[in-house]
N, C-alpha and C positions, 0 to 999 in steps of 0.2 A: 356411820356413813350410810347415806341413802342407798337403797337397792337400785339395780339397773332398771331402765325402762320407765322411770317416773316422769311426772309432768315436766315440762320445760321451764316452768317458773322457778326461778332461784332468787334468793335474797342475798345480797352482799353482806358480809359481816358488818355489823353496826347499822344496817339499814333501818332497824326498828329502835334505834337508840332513843330512850325517853318514853317509849310506848309501854303502856300497861296492858298486859295480856293475861287473861284468866284461862286456865286449863281445867275443865271439869269432866271427870270420867266416871262411868258406871263401874261398879265392882263385880257385877255378874259376869261370869266367864273370865275370872281374874287372870288366868294364865295368858290370855290375849289382851285384856284391857290394861293390865299393868304395863305391858310392852307398849301399847298405843299411847298411854299416858306419859311414859318416860320419853318416848320419841317426840311427842308434841312439845314437851317441856324443853328438851334438848334443842330442837329446831328453833323455838322462839328465843331461847337464850343465846344461841349461836348468832341470831340476827340482832342481838343487843337489847331485846325487850326485857322489862322487869316482869317476871312471871309469878303469879299467885295460883295455887292449885287447891282443888277440892275433889272429893269423891262423893258420889251418891250411890244408892243401892243398885238401881237398874236403869236401863235406857229410858223408860217412861218417866223417870224423875229428872231427866236432863233438861227438858224445855223450861221448867219453872226455875231451876237453879241458874240456867243460862240467862233467862229473862232478868233475874235479879242482878247478875253480874254485868249485863249489858248497860245497866244504869251507871256503872262507875268505871268500866274498863274500855280501852280503845278497840279491843278485839277480844273475842271469846272463842275458845276451841272446845268442842264437845266430842268425847270419844266413848265408844261402847262397842258391844258385840252382841248381835242377835242371830242365833243359829236356828235354822228351820227345824221344826219338830213335826209331830204327827197331827197337829191341830191347826186351826185357822188363826190361833193366837199369834203366830209369826207374822202374818200379813197385817194384822191389827196393830201390833207393836211397831213394825217397820213404818207403816203409813202414818201413825200418830206421831212418832218421833221425827220423821222427816218433815211432816207438815208443821209440827210444833217449832222445830228449830228454824225453819224458813220464816214462819210467821213472826217469831221473836226478832229475827234479824230485820225484817221489813218494818215492824212496828217501832223498833228502837233506833233504826238507822245505824246499827252497830254490826260490823261484819261478824258472822258466826261461821267458823270452820266446822263442817260436819264430818267428823271422823268416826261415825258410827257404822261399823261393818254390818251388813245384812247378807249373810251367806248361807249356803245349803249344808255345809259340813264344817266340823272343827278344823279339818286340814286346810280348807279354803281360808279360814280366819287366820291361822298361823302364817300362811303364805302372804297375807296382806298386812301383817302386824309389824313388819320391819325388823324382826329378829334375825338371828343367824340363818342364812340361806333363804330368807324371804324374797319373794319376787317383787313385792311392793312395800311401801312404808307409809301407810295411810295416816298414822299419827303425825308424822312429820309433815306430810302433804297437807293435812288439814290446818296445821299451824301456819305453814307458809301461805296457804290460800287466804286465811283470815287476815294475816298481817299485810299481805300484798293488797287485798281489798281495802284495808284501812289506809294504806299509803295512797292508793289511787283516790279514795274518797277525800282525803285531806287535800290532794292536789286539785280536785274538782272544786272543793270549797274555797281554796286559795285563789283559784282562777276567777271565781265569781266576785 
């Protein structure tokens, strides 16, 4: 069940019936990314989507895998977790992943749900991963956002 205070966008059960959704997650920081991955899959399946899942090593590997998935899926969800360290590497990774996922979505015209946490501490990551006692559920939120965007885009195309 989603945590309190999440976005107001909800999908009715079956809203994504017939939709193909890929969930691709980084394995780095597995205690958090496993939870994000599971919550994204559950949200997509609850909406009626057919879900296919993959794992990549880290957040930097997500944009390429997502780009390939965008060629064959109606929506793609990317989850991962980047925790700030003592070097500039954190900012480089966060910027590259965010830019890469946005660029892939725009280039492919396929919605990409960005569920990559960029946090200062491990505790902040756990609080956003949707587990027991979490204040947010970013895995589920990113799946809902991608599916909702795919549904809106389909209505736009149908309108034309």
